C-alpha positions as CSV (number, residue, x, y, z in Angstrom):
1,M,80.5,90.3,118.6
2,T,83.6,92.1,117.6
3,L,86.9,91.1,116.5
4,Q,89.7,90.8,118.5
5,L,93.1,92.4,117.6
6,H,96.6,90.9,119.3
7,T,99.4,93.0,118.1
8,F,103.6,91.6,119.7
9,P,107.3,92.0,118.9
10,A,109.2,89.6,116.5
11,L,112.2,89.3,115.5
12,S,114.4,92.5,115.8
13,D,111.5,95.0,115.2
14,N,108.8,93.2,113.2
15,Y,105.1,92.9,114.7
16,G,103.2,90.2,114.3
17,F,99.4,90.4,114.4
18,L,96.2,87.9,115.1
19,L,92.9,88.6,114.2
20,H,90.6,86.4,116.1
21,D,86.6,86.3,115.0
22,P,85.2,85.1,118.2
23,A,81.5,84.1,116.7
24,S,83.6,81.8,114.3
25,G,86.5,80.9,116.2
26,E,88.3,81.9,113.6
27,T,92.0,83.5,113.6
28,A,94.3,85.3,110.8
29,C,97.9,85.5,111.7
30,V,99.2,88.8,109.3
31,D,102.5,88.1,107.9
32,T,104.0,85.5,109.9
33,P,107.8,86.6,110.9
34,D,109.1,84.2,113.2
35,G,106.2,81.0,113.2
36,A,107.2,80.0,116.4
37,E,106.4,82.9,117.8
38,C,103.0,83.3,115.4
39,L,101.7,80.0,117.6
40,T,102.9,80.7,120.6
41,Q,100.8,84.0,120.9
42,A,98.0,82.2,119.5
43,E,98.4,79.3,122.0
44,A,99.1,81.3,124.7
45,R,94.9,83.5,124.0
46,G,93.4,79.5,123.1
47,W,93.3,80.4,119.3
48,R,94.0,78.8,116.2
49,I,95.1,80.1,113.2
50,T,92.8,79.3,110.2
51,Q,94.3,82.0,108.3
52,V,97.7,83.3,107.2
53,W,97.0,86.6,105.3
54,N,101.1,88.1,103.2
55,T,101.1,91.5,102.6
56,H,104.3,90.9,100.3
57,W,107.6,88.7,99.7
58,H,109.7,89.7,102.1
59,A,111.1,86.8,104.4
60,D,110.8,88.5,107.5
61,H,106.7,88.8,106.7
62,T,106.7,85.1,105.4
63,Q,109.6,83.4,106.5
64,G,107.2,81.6,109.4
65,N,104.6,80.7,106.7
66,A,105.3,76.7,106.7
67,A,105.6,76.6,110.4
68,V,102.5,78.0,111.1
69,K,100.6,75.9,107.9
70,A,102.6,72.3,109.7
71,A,101.3,72.9,113.2
72,T,97.2,74.4,112.1
73,G,96.6,73.2,108.1
74,C,96.0,77.1,108.0
75,T,95.0,78.5,104.4
76,I,98.1,80.9,103.0
77,V,96.9,84.2,101.5
78,A,99.1,86.3,99.6
79,P,99.4,88.7,96.5
80,A,99.2,87.0,93.3
81,A,101.6,89.0,91.7
82,E,104.5,87.8,94.7
83,A,103.4,84.5,95.0
84,A,105.7,82.4,93.4
85,K,108.6,83.7,95.6
86,I,105.8,82.8,99.1
87,H,105.6,79.6,100.3
88,G,102.7,77.4,100.4
89,V,100.4,80.0,99.0
90,D,96.8,78.5,99.1
91,R,94.8,81.4,97.6
92,A,96.6,84.3,95.4
93,V,94.8,87.5,95.3
94,E,94.6,90.6,93.5
95,P,93.4,94.1,94.5
96,G,89.9,94.1,94.5
97,D,89.9,91.0,96.0
98,T,87.9,90.2,99.3
99,V,88.9,87.9,101.8
100,M,86.9,86.8,104.6
101,L,86.9,86.2,108.4
102,G,84.0,84.8,109.8
103,G,81.6,86.9,108.7
104,W,83.7,89.9,108.9
105,H,85.2,90.7,105.0
106,A,88.7,92.1,104.1
107,E,89.3,94.1,101.1
108,V,92.4,94.0,99.4
109,F,94.3,96.7,97.5
110,A,97.3,97.8,96.2
111,A,99.9,98.9,98.3
112,G,103.7,99.1,96.0
113,G,106.5,100.6,96.3
114,H,108.2,98.6,98.6
115,T,107.5,95.7,96.7
116,L,106.2,95.7,93.4
117,G,103.0,93.4,94.2
118,H,102.5,94.5,98.1
119,I,99.1,94.3,99.3
120,A,96.9,95.8,102.0
121,Y,93.6,94.3,104.0
122,H,90.9,96.7,105.2
123,L,88.4,95.3,106.7
124,P,85.7,98.0,106.6
125,A,83.4,97.3,109.5
126,A,86.1,96.7,111.9
127,G,87.8,100.3,111.3
128,I,91.3,98.2,111.0
129,A,94.4,97.8,107.7
130,F,96.9,95.9,107.6
131,V,99.7,97.8,105.6
132,G,102.7,96.0,105.7
133,D,105.6,97.9,105.4
134,C,103.9,100.7,103.1
135,L,103.0,102.9,106.1
136,F,104.7,103.4,109.3
137,A,103.9,105.8,112.1
138,L,105.7,108.9,111.1
139,G,107.3,107.1,108.4
140,C,106.6,104.6,105.1
141,G,108.9,101.9,103.6
142,R,111.5,101.8,101.7
143,M,111.4,101.6,97.8
144,F,113.0,98.6,96.8
145,E,110.9,98.2,93.9
146,G,108.6,100.5,93.0
147,T,108.3,103.9,91.5
148,P,107.7,107.2,93.3
149,D,104.5,107.6,91.5
150,Q,103.2,103.4,92.2
151,F,104.3,104.5,96.3
152,W,102.3,107.7,96.5
153,A,99.7,106.2,94.7
154,S,99.8,103.5,97.1
155,L,99.8,106.3,100.0
156,Q,97.0,107.8,98.9
157,R,95.0,104.4,99.0
158,I,95.9,104.8,102.7
159,A,95.3,108.0,103.0
160,A,91.5,107.8,101.5
161,L,90.5,105.6,104.4
162,P,88.1,106.7,107.2
163,P,90.1,108.9,109.2
164,Q,89.7,106.7,112.5
165,T,90.8,103.7,110.8
166,I,93.4,101.8,112.7
167,I,96.1,101.1,111.1
168,C,98.8,98.0,111.5
169,G,102.1,98.6,110.1
170,A,104.8,96.2,110.4
171,H,107.7,97.2,111.9
172,E,108.6,99.7,115.4
173,Y,110.8,102.2,113.4
174,S,108.9,105.1,115.1
175,A,111.3,106.9,117.5
176,A,114.1,106.9,114.4
177,N,111.0,107.9,111.7
178,A,110.1,110.9,114.1
179,R,113.7,112.1,114.1
180,F,113.0,112.7,110.0
181,A,110.1,113.7,110.2
182,L,111.0,116.7,112.7
183,H,113.8,117.7,110.1
184,A,111.3,117.3,107.2
185,D,108.6,119.5,108.5
186,P,110.2,121.2,111.5
187,N,106.9,123.5,112.0
188,N,104.6,121.2,112.6
189,A,103.2,121.6,115.9
190,A,101.1,118.5,116.1
191,L,104.1,116.4,114.9
192,Q,106.1,117.9,117.8
193,T,103.3,116.6,120.3
194,Y,103.3,113.6,118.7
195,A,107.6,112.5,118.3
196,D,107.4,113.6,122.5
197,E,104.7,110.6,123.0
198,I,106.1,108.2,120.5
199,T,109.6,109.0,122.6
200,G,108.1,108.7,125.9
201,K,106.2,105.2,124.9
202,R,109.9,103.6,123.5
203,D,111.6,104.8,127.0
204,R,109.2,103.0,128.7
205,G,109.0,99.7,126.5
206,E,105.7,100.3,125.2
207,P,104.7,99.4,121.3
208,T,103.9,102.7,119.1
209,I,102.0,100.1,116.8
210,P,99.1,100.6,115.5
211,F,98.2,103.9,115.5
212,P,95.2,106.0,113.9
213,L,95.1,107.2,110.5
214,D,94.4,110.8,111.2
215,R,97.3,111.8,113.5
216,E,99.4,110.6,110.3
217,L,97.6,112.3,107.7
218,A,98.3,115.3,110.1
219,T,101.7,115.1,111.0
220,N,103.8,111.9,108.8
221,P,105.6,113.9,106.0
222,F,105.3,110.9,103.2
223,L,101.7,111.4,103.7
224,R,102.1,115.6,103.4
225,A,103.5,115.4,100.5
226,G,100.9,116.9,98.8
227,D,101.0,120.4,100.8
228,P,102.3,123.4,98.9
229,A,104.5,124.3,102.3
230,M,106.1,120.7,102.3
231,Q,106.7,121.2,98.7
232,A,108.3,124.3,99.0
233,R,110.5,122.9,101.7
234,W,111.6,119.7,99.6
235,G,111.5,121.1,96.0
236,G,109.1,119.4,94.6
237,G,106.3,120.7,92.3
238,D,103.9,118.1,93.1
239,P,103.4,115.5,95.3
240,V,105.0,112.7,93.3
241,T,108.7,114.7,93.3
242,T,108.2,116.1,96.6
243,F,107.5,112.3,97.7
244,A,110.4,110.8,95.9
245,A,112.7,113.9,97.5
246,L,111.7,113.0,101.2
247,R,112.1,109.3,100.5
248,A,115.6,109.6,99.4
249,A,116.4,112.0,102.4
250,K,115.3,109.5,104.7
251,D,117.5,106.6,103.0
252,H,120.3,109.0,103.4
253,Y,119.5,110.8,107.3
């Protein structure tokens, strides 16, 4: 039996994720933007949340921990480097650790840059990765705490996953990201097609999350900072300086 993934909107532009294993009956809630909504979404499917997997400490990813734990007695998993800032952590994990959901294993890897201790969860057998605020459709998170070197290394870890991996980024920023991406990489035909599809989806009120990695590799300017054409356009002599220039430009776009 395969895993079941349910994506739902929360707060103003967050997404929550429920990952359910029918064989064991276990359900992981990846981040808790709104505890009541996480519980409502699980109950509507007849699922009981047994675990919470936090990606980083920001409140819009952890503020529902207490409510979910009080209602379900779930185990809360969170990045060790940020556990002191997160409510109710039962297991603090480091990059290289494994988290289990029934018989399925999720590999924890470093995804710092947005915050220093940000982590991601990759389930190789299911072809799914939960990347929090590290990578979005046609964008990436703001660099609040990390450095360009750290953030670029995190994006490279995501880029190295199998191309068909389904990426679960945690915000609906795709329309705004598409506008900047077209500014950053205006001659990319695949990007223009993707941006049009995003516009159509948002006009219809449809989500753009999750998304396949291979499309981002061809269109996301932040993942393309190693491309010579992007480096020439953005004045970077290497991927890190190009990424830094792109991130700074997006901050003020």
